[in-house]
C-alpha positions as CSV (number, residue, x, y, z in Angstrom):
1,X,3.8,21.8,13.5
2,X,0.3,21.9,15.1
3,X,-2.4,20.0,13.3
4,X,-6.0,20.0,14.6
5,X,-8.2,17.1,13.6
6,X,-11.9,17.1,14.3
7,X,-11.8,13.5,15.7
8,X,-9.4,10.9,16.9
9,X,-7.3,9.3,14.2
10,X,-7.1,5.6,13.7
11,X,-5.0,3.6,11.2
12,X,-6.8,0.5,10.1
13,X,-3.6,-1.5,9.9
14,X,-0.9,-3.1,12.1
15,X,1.7,-2.8,9.3
16,X,5.0,-1.5,10.8
17,X,5.6,0.2,7.5
18,X,2.4,2.2,7.4
19,X,2.7,3.1,11.1
20,X,6.2,4.4,10.6
21,X,5.0,6.5,7.6
22,X,2.1,8.0,9.5
23,X,4.4,8.9,12.4
24,X,6.3,11.2,10.0
25,X,3.4,13.5,9.9
26,X,3.6,14.1,13.6
27,X,-0.1,13.1,14.2
28,X,-1.3,11.2,17.2
29,X,-3.1,8.0,16.1
30,X,-4.1,4.5,17.2
31,X,-3.4,1.4,15.1
32,X,-6.1,-1.2,14.9
33,X,-6.2,-4.4,12.7
34,X,-9.3,-4.4,10.5
35,X,-11.5,-7.5,11.2
36,X,-11.6,-8.6,7.6
37,X,-9.8,-11.1,5.3
38,X,-8.6,-8.9,2.5
39,X,-8.0,-11.8,0.0
40,X,-11.8,-12.4,0.1
41,X,-12.4,-8.8,-1.2
42,X,-12.4,-8.8,-5.1
43,X,-13.7,-6.3,-7.6
44,X,-13.8,-6.0,-11.3
45,X,-10.0,-5.4,-12.1
46,X,-6.8,-5.0,-10.1
47,X,-7.1,-1.3,-9.4
48,X,-10.7,-1.6,-8.3
49,X,-9.8,-4.5,-6.0
50,X,-7.0,-2.4,-4.3
51,X,-9.4,0.6,-3.8
52,X,-12.1,-1.6,-2.5
53,X,-9.8,-3.3,0.0
54,X,-8.7,0.1,1.4
55,X,-12.3,1.3,1.8
56,X,-13.3,-2.0,3.4
57,X,-10.5,-1.8,6.0
58,X,-11.5,1.7,7.0
59,X,-15.2,0.9,7.3
60,X,-14.6,-2.4,9.1
61,X,-12.7,-0.6,11.9
62,X,-15.3,2.2,12.0
63,X,-18.0,-0.5,12.8
64,X,-16.1,-1.7,15.9
65,X,-17.4,-0.5,19.2
66,X,-15.8,2.8,20.3
67,X,-14.6,3.9,16.8
68,X,-17.8,5.3,15.4
69,X,-16.7,8.9,16.0
70,X,-13.1,8.5,14.7
71,X,-11.3,9.3,11.5
72,X,-10.3,5.9,10.1
73,X,-7.5,5.5,7.6
74,X,-7.6,2.4,5.3
75,X,-4.9,1.7,2.7
76,X,-4.0,-1.1,0.3
77,X,-1.4,-1.6,-2.4
78,X,-0.8,-4.0,-5.2
79,X,1.4,-4.5,-8.3
80,X,-0.4,-4.4,-11.6
81,X,1.4,-6.3,-14.2
82,X,0.2,-6.9,-17.8
83,X,0.7,-10.5,-19.0
84,X,1.7,-11.5,-22.5
85,X,-2.0,-12.0,-23.2
86,X,-2.6,-8.4,-22.4
87,X,-4.6,-9.3,-19.3
88,X,-3.6,-7.4,-16.2
89,X,-2.8,-9.4,-13.0
90,X,-2.7,-8.1,-9.4
91,X,0.4,-9.2,-7.4
92,X,0.2,-8.8,-3.7
93,X,2.6,-9.8,-0.8
94,X,4.5,-13.0,-1.8
95,X,4.3,-14.4,1.7
96,X,7.5,-16.5,1.6
97,X,11.2,-15.9,0.5
98,X,10.8,-18.3,-2.3
99,X,7.7,-16.6,-3.7
100,X,9.4,-13.2,-3.3
101,X,12.3,-14.3,-5.4
102,X,9.9,-15.6,-8.0
103,X,7.9,-12.4,-8.0
104,X,11.0,-10.3,-8.5
105,X,12.1,-12.5,-11.5
106,X,8.6,-12.0,-13.0
107,X,9.2,-8.2,-12.8
108,X,12.8,-8.2,-14.0
109,X,13.3,-6.2,-17.2
110,X,9.7,-5.0,-17.3
111,X,7.7,-2.0,-16.2
112,X,4.9,-2.5,-13.7
113,X,2.4,-0.3,-11.9
114,X,2.4,0.1,-8.2
115,X,-1.2,1.1,-7.3
116,X,-1.8,2.4,-3.8
117,X,-5.2,3.4,-2.5
118,X,-6.2,5.3,0.7
119,X,-9.6,5.7,2.2
120,X,-10.6,8.0,5.0
121,X,-13.9,7.0,6.8
122,X,-15.5,10.0,8.6
123,X,-17.9,10.0,11.5
124,X,-21.4,9.6,10.0
125,X,-20.5,7.2,7.3
126,X,-18.9,9.5,4.7
127,X,-15.9,8.1,2.9
128,X,-13.1,10.1,1.2
129,X,-10.8,8.2,-1.3
130,X,-7.7,8.8,-3.2
131,X,-5.1,6.7,-5.0
132,X,-1.6,7.1,-6.4
133,X,0.0,5.4,-9.4
134,X,3.8,4.6,-9.5
135,X,5.4,3.4,-12.7
136,X,8.4,1.2,-11.9
137,X,10.9,-0.1,-14.5
138,X,13.1,-2.9,-13.3
139,X,16.4,-3.6,-14.9
140,X,17.4,-7.2,-16.0
141,X,18.9,-8.8,-13.0
142,X,20.0,-12.3,-12.1
143,X,18.2,-14.5,-9.8
144,X,21.0,-14.5,-7.2
145,X,20.7,-10.7,-7.0
146,X,17.0,-11.0,-6.4
147,X,17.6,-13.6,-3.7
148,X,20.2,-11.5,-2.0
149,X,17.8,-8.5,-1.8
150,X,14.9,-10.6,-0.6
151,X,16.9,-12.3,2.2
152,X,18.7,-9.1,3.3
153,X,15.6,-6.8,3.3
154,X,13.1,-9.6,4.2
155,X,10.7,-8.4,1.4
156,X,8.2,-11.3,1.4
157,X,5.6,-9.1,3.2
158,X,5.8,-6.3,0.5
159,X,3.9,-6.1,-2.8
160,X,6.5,-6.4,-5.5
161,X,9.0,-8.1,-3.1
162,X,11.2,-5.0,-2.8
163,X,11.5,-2.0,-0.5
164,X,12.3,1.4,-2.0
165,X,13.7,2.4,1.4
166,X,16.1,-0.5,1.4
167,X,17.9,-2.3,-1.4
168,X,15.0,-2.1,-4.0
169,X,16.6,0.8,-6.0
170,X,19.5,-1.6,-6.9
171,X,17.1,-3.6,-9.0
172,X,15.5,-0.5,-10.7
173,X,16.1,1.5,-13.8
174,X,13.4,4.2,-13.4
175,X,10.6,5.3,-11.1
176,X,7.9,7.8,-12.2
177,X,5.4,9.2,-9.7
178,X,3.9,12.3,-8.1
179,X,4.1,11.0,-4.5
180,X,7.2,8.9,-3.7
181,X,5.8,8.0,-0.3
182,X,3.1,5.9,-2.1
183,X,5.8,3.3,-2.9
184,X,6.1,2.5,0.8
185,X,2.4,1.7,1.1
186,X,0.7,4.9,2.4
187,X,0.5,8.0,0.1
188,X,1.1,10.7,2.6
189,X,0.4,13.6,0.2
190,X,-2.9,12.2,-0.8
191,X,-3.7,11.4,2.9
192,X,-2.8,14.9,3.8
193,X,-5.3,16.2,1.3
194,X,-8.0,14.0,2.6
195,X,-7.3,15.0,6.3
196,X,-7.4,18.7,5.3
197,X,-10.7,18.0,3.5
198,X,-12.1,16.3,6.6
């Protein structure tokens, strides 16, 4: 497969998961950590926050010396969960094994939304954006099952504290989406559309 891009491609992330996903497309790219603290980027609502973080990552790398003429990919993902009060919360990466188990137990027996945003910064300052929504219904599972998955798959660096490409499906009843690659953190179909548009 031969794909021509009008400029060098840069992934504004050092995530091993997103790098591995992008490699599937057979594109040459560079991986650069965006010089931002994403927890400081907040918008009005969980989905807007995720979309804004993806855009900020892409634009922050584009502003670095040497990257002005590149195509920069930014992506972000979060779990959107409605509370008993009806207010939606954004759950990110748990950070520790203990927090990952707690996050999984919060999701047990419930349906949550995995919201993934991707932004493509073009030379000249134009920004293309897309997002994918995945509905995930978890079965009721015991805490020891959650702990086993977390420790085996090391999921504390994943939104939702599970990996669909590992043991995550063991905890799930149903997944509904248009682009299954979005579950892993980078919606490749949406990204492909943005790259073709560029």
